[in-house]
N, C-alpha and C positions, 0 to 999 in steps of 0.2 A: 972936262970927262968928252971922248973921243966920239968925234962923228961918226956914227952912222953908213952904212950902204946912203941911205937916202940921203947921207947929208947932214942932220937934225942933231944937234947937240944937248943936251941940259936936262932936263929935271922932265918933257915930253919926251926924250929917245925910252927909257925907262917905260915909259904913260903905253908905247903903240911897245916897245917888244914882250912889255908879259906891266898887258891891260890889267890883271891879279892886282897891282902894285899902287895906284892911282886913285879914283873919284871911288871902289869897290871899297877897298881899305881906309880909305876913313869911318864908311856909311857903315864899317862894317863895327871901328872903333865908334864912335856915335853914336849908333846899338847901345857898345856894351857900356860905353861912359850909363848914357839915358837907363841902363836896368840895374850899372850900382845907385840909378840916386833913387830913384824909386825903392831899392829897396832896404837903404840906407834913412832914408821917410816916410818904410813904409810901418808897421807903431798895430801889425795884428801878430804881429811871432809874441812880443811884448805881453796882449793880451793875455792872450794863456799863457803865457809865465805868471804871470801873475796869477792868473786861476788857480795858475798849481802852486800855486806858495800860500794860498789862502787857505789849498784843501789840503795842506801841511800842516799851516796852524791849528786847521779847526779839529784834522786826527790828532794833535801834538795830544790841544789843548781835552777833548775829548777821554785817548787816553789818559793822560794824569789823573785828568775824575775818576773816571774808569775802576786805577787798582785806589786810590786813596777813598771808595766807595767801599771798594771790597776789600782791603784790610779794617774799616771800620763792621763794614758787615760782617765778615770775619773771625773781629772782638766778640762780637754780641754772642753769635752763634755760637759759643764756646764759650757764654760766662754763663748765657742761656742750661747749654750740656752741663754743667756740672752741677749749678743748682735743681734740675731735674734727677743730676744720682748723687743728692743730699739726702 
């Protein structure tokens, strides 16, 4: 790396000329990695998804049960109506 006007060379040159590239950039990178780690270990979203899946399963079971009961009920009313019509 070429020498600067003050005679410095190496990585410290960029720190002196562009202070945003030094420790602050490393701290931002470290902060982003910490956020990524916390998102990976966060299980609150997984719990919400599990509750959603349970609610969907209950809904499907309820719809299936009501359909079956509705079919039997329709048959029963048809039988009663035909017997009353005699």
